[in-house]
C-alpha positions as CSV (number, residue, x, y, z in Angstrom):
1,M,-14.9,-58.7,-85.3
2,R,-12.8,-61.6,-87.0
3,S,-12.8,-64.6,-84.2
4,A,-9.0,-64.9,-82.3
5,W,-9.3,-68.3,-83.4
6,V,-8.6,-68.1,-87.0
7,L,-6.0,-65.2,-87.1
8,P,-2.5,-65.9,-87.5
9,D,-0.4,-66.1,-84.7
10,V,1.4,-62.9,-85.4
11,E,-1.8,-60.9,-85.3
12,K,-3.3,-63.0,-81.9
13,K,0.0,-61.6,-80.2
14,L,-0.8,-58.4,-80.9
15,I,-4.2,-58.8,-79.6
16,F,-2.9,-60.1,-76.5
17,D,-0.3,-57.6,-75.7
18,G,-2.5,-55.0,-76.6
19,L,-5.5,-56.5,-74.1
20,T,-2.6,-57.3,-71.4
21,A,-1.5,-53.5,-71.5
22,N,-5.0,-52.0,-71.2
23,R,-6.1,-54.8,-68.4
24,E,-6.3,-52.1,-65.9
25,V,-8.2,-49.7,-67.7
26,S,-11.8,-49.5,-66.6
27,L,-13.1,-50.0,-70.1
28,W,-11.3,-53.2,-70.4
29,K,-11.3,-54.3,-66.7
30,H,-15.0,-55.4,-66.6
31,D,-15.1,-57.2,-69.7
32,L,-12.0,-59.1,-69.2
33,D,-12.7,-59.9,-65.5
34,N,-16.0,-61.4,-66.4
35,T,-16.0,-65.0,-67.4
36,F,-19.1,-65.0,-69.7
37,S,-17.7,-62.0,-71.5
38,Y,-16.8,-62.7,-75.1
39,W,-13.8,-60.5,-74.6
40,H,-13.0,-62.8,-71.5
41,I,-12.9,-66.1,-73.4
42,V,-10.8,-65.1,-76.0
43,Y,-8.2,-63.3,-73.7
44,M,-8.1,-66.4,-71.8
45,E,-7.6,-68.7,-74.9
46,L,-4.6,-66.0,-75.8
47,M,-3.3,-66.1,-72.4
48,Q,-3.5,-69.8,-72.6
49,Q,-1.1,-69.4,-75.9
50,F,1.1,-66.7,-75.3
51,A,1.5,-66.1,-71.2
52,T,4.0,-68.4,-69.0
53,P,1.7,-71.2,-67.3
54,E,1.9,-69.7,-63.6
55,I,0.3,-66.4,-65.1
56,Y,-2.7,-68.6,-67.1
57,L,-2.8,-70.3,-63.4
58,N,-3.4,-67.2,-61.6
59,N,-5.8,-65.4,-64.3
60,L,-8.0,-69.0,-63.7
61,R,-7.5,-68.5,-60.0
62,A,-9.2,-65.0,-59.9
63,T,-12.0,-66.1,-61.4
64,I,-13.1,-69.5,-59.5
65,S,-16.2,-67.5,-57.9
66,Q,-17.5,-66.8,-61.2
67,E,-16.8,-70.3,-62.8
68,W,-15.8,-73.3,-60.3
69,Q,-14.5,-75.3,-63.2
70,N,-11.5,-72.9,-63.4
71,G,-10.4,-74.1,-59.7
72,L,-9.1,-77.6,-61.4
73,P,-6.6,-76.9,-63.1
74,V,-5.1,-75.1,-60.7
75,I,-5.6,-77.6,-58.1
76,E,-4.4,-79.9,-60.4
77,D,-0.6,-78.0,-61.0
78,L,-1.0,-77.6,-57.0
79,L,-0.9,-81.2,-56.8
80,A,2.1,-81.5,-59.1
81,K,4.5,-79.0,-57.7
82,Q,3.0,-81.5,-54.1
83,E,1.6,-78.0,-52.4
84,Y,-0.8,-79.9,-50.5
85,R,-1.6,-77.3,-48.2
86,E,-2.2,-74.5,-51.1
87,S,-4.3,-77.3,-52.8
88,L,-6.9,-77.7,-50.5
89,T,-7.2,-74.0,-49.9
90,V,-8.0,-74.0,-53.6
91,I,-10.1,-77.4,-53.4
92,Q,-12.2,-74.9,-50.6
93,E,-12.8,-71.6,-53.2
94,T,-13.9,-74.5,-55.9
95,L,-16.2,-75.9,-53.7
96,D,-17.2,-72.6,-52.4
97,A,-17.9,-71.7,-55.9
98,L,-19.9,-74.8,-56.6
99,L,-22.1,-74.7,-53.8
100,K,-22.7,-70.8,-53.8
101,N,-25.9,-71.5,-54.7
102,K,-26.6,-73.8,-51.5
103,P,-25.8,-71.5,-48.5
104,D,-27.0,-74.1,-45.8
105,L,-24.2,-76.8,-47.4
106,N,-21.8,-74.3,-47.7
107,P,-19.0,-75.3,-46.9
108,W,-18.7,-78.4,-47.7
109,T,-17.2,-81.2,-45.9
110,P,-17.2,-84.9,-46.7
111,E,-18.4,-85.6,-43.4
112,N,-21.5,-83.6,-43.4
113,S,-22.7,-84.7,-47.0
114,L,-22.7,-86.3,-50.1
115,L,-21.3,-83.6,-52.6
116,F,-23.6,-84.5,-55.4
117,V,-26.8,-84.3,-53.4
118,A,-25.4,-81.4,-52.3
119,V,-24.9,-80.2,-55.9
120,G,-28.3,-81.2,-56.6
121,G,-29.1,-85.0,-57.2
122,F,-28.7,-87.2,-60.0
123,S,-28.1,-87.6,-63.5
124,Y,-27.7,-90.2,-65.4
125,A,-26.2,-88.3,-69.1
126,P,-22.6,-89.9,-69.5
127,G,-20.0,-87.4,-69.0
128,N,-21.9,-86.1,-66.1
129,W,-20.1,-85.6,-62.7
130,E,-16.7,-86.1,-63.7
131,K,-15.5,-83.0,-62.6
132,E,-17.2,-82.9,-59.8
133,K,-15.6,-86.3,-59.5
134,N,-12.4,-84.9,-60.3
135,L,-12.8,-82.2,-57.7
136,L,-13.1,-85.0,-54.9
137,R,-10.4,-87.1,-56.0
138,Y,-7.8,-84.1,-55.6
139,Y,-9.5,-83.9,-52.3
140,Q,-8.6,-87.1,-51.3
141,Q,-5.0,-86.7,-52.7
142,A,-4.3,-83.4,-51.0
143,V,-5.5,-84.8,-47.4
144,R,-4.0,-88.4,-48.0
145,E,-0.7,-86.7,-48.6
146,L,-0.9,-84.3,-45.8
147,G,-1.1,-87.9,-43.5
148,E,-5.1,-87.3,-43.0
149,I,-5.9,-90.8,-43.9
150,E,-9.8,-90.2,-42.4
151,R,-10.4,-87.3,-44.4
152,A,-9.3,-88.9,-47.6
153,N,-11.8,-91.8,-46.4
154,Q,-14.2,-89.4,-46.0
155,G,-13.6,-87.6,-49.5
156,K,-14.5,-90.9,-51.3
157,R,-18.1,-90.4,-50.7
158,I,-19.6,-88.9,-54.1
């Protein structure tokens, strides 16, 4: 199969339309819902190009439990729309996915532990922890906008 990334837009759109039309068919449902499936990756890239931002973000949100980073664009969008309560809900879904292998720390709250310790300790490689730091910044922004200053201050702890 040729990669969707080198196909002309017309062919990409045909593939996207076909996958979308058959999304609920059992043959496709498993692959399109599984973030580790090549078809899911292709579908999400095509969706980003051809679907509305709302549909794309809804599909990302549905896969947060499999891939915690998928929560970040959803949270960014909610914060931009000033939907702070809903952003806290997605932040918690994202934290739950991030810490799913650490049930004793889940649900995580900034009042109880440092996130980087909960996730697994130190790493000094450049760029590490950027996504986790962004998640904490989103948390701070949401609680600050909701007037929960103490929670916002607690969220500064990484």
